Phi, psi and omega in degrees: 000323178294321178297319180291324177294318177296322177300312181297322179296320178291319177303326185295346179283353186303309186303312184291319179295316183295322179294338181278349183254114182271057179241164174289157185305323181292323178293321177295315180298320179296307183298315182297312183286328177296315178296317181297318181299314179297315180301314184290324178295319177295320182294311183286328179074302181233075181297143180258093180269110182259344182060031174290160181300317181294317180298316182287320179296320177299317180297317180296320179294320180290321178298315177299320179300313182296317180295317179295320183291319179297317178298315182298322180295335177271331187265345178219181180288156180297323179297315178296318183301317183278321184285324176295331177293342185274027159284351183306317179301326178294315180297319179297318180298318183285306184290320182295331180295332179270317185281317185257348185062026175258089188280137179293147177273175183302319181296327177293320180297321176298316180297319179298318179297319179294321178298319178298319178297317178298320177297319180299321178298326179298319185273346182285114175068030180097161186237062170047044178093170180087163181275156178297319180298321178295319179293321178295319179298320179296318178294321178296326178297329177295321179290312180295325179291323179298321178294323177298314180301314182296316182289330175289318178297327179296340179264021186299336178271356182246228181224088186289344185300332180295330177299322179293320178298313179299320180299318180291324176295315179298314182298316181294323180292313181297314182290330177296318178296317180297325181296337179296338182253012181236161178301141180294138179291148178272117182283135175212160180300320181295316182294315181296317179298320179294320179295318178296318177299319177297314184289316185280311186267303192294325176234339180288293179296326178299321179294323177297314180295320179298313181299323178292315184289321185292341175284344191242347176228161184292161179297323180295313179298321180296323180293321182287323176296332180297357178298342176303327181297302180294338176293315186274328186304306180294334178295312179300315182295318180297315181296326184271324187238346182081007180289120183254136175291151179288171183298321177295320179296320179295315181294310180297317179295321178298319179295315180299312182297315180299320182294311185285326177294315179299317180296317180296315180297321179295317179297320178295320179296317178299320180293317181292330184268001180293136180299155179301136179089347180271136179301137182266149184291000000 
């Protein structure tokens, strides 16, 4: 749980780092994933690439998530980009119950309903700034990310970290090709430092922590612990740039955060209070 919380905290740095880079989304995706791939290969040392269907599908889903998320961060506000992605716990609960046989408990179902309500508030009467296409991309990233979580959890008896490495290689390759048809990015010390920060910390080390955590806790619990990310992401951006989420984003985000935090704390309490010898949730 600590590894997943640390992962979510590192993920939350995305908005502020991306806003510091005045590059097109594809150039950012290329630089970030290229740095992350090198970092993770050095970290793992001897990655076990099996090219299994699960390993490759997880990589493709994560690559799609990263590309959609980078685009969303440029096309809409950072708060919208991260919070709209948080339909993901609902998708994990529904799809994971069939694929992983990890069925959500009653408290999870309540949290899922609250998350759905929060999502509805985002779309009701506009979403606190940003383009519609950017908001749709952010919501789509939630679906692809949920599939990534489920497929990574499915590798709990193996070594899921390799899926993240493959994803970064795919993302850097796809975005590199796209960059050939876009204006060349302007290199600066600030932009390069931000790209290195994105690659090493925000998705490199975060991917290592995620792979470690997903082997040890359920996909549903990992999704709910990930609420640390949307809590911190708009905070960093506001402190650095003054960008404020709109009223609908605040209301919807508040409901989502309260639901997932409450559900996570309840699950932890149930686990800690379980009698000796009884299987823990």
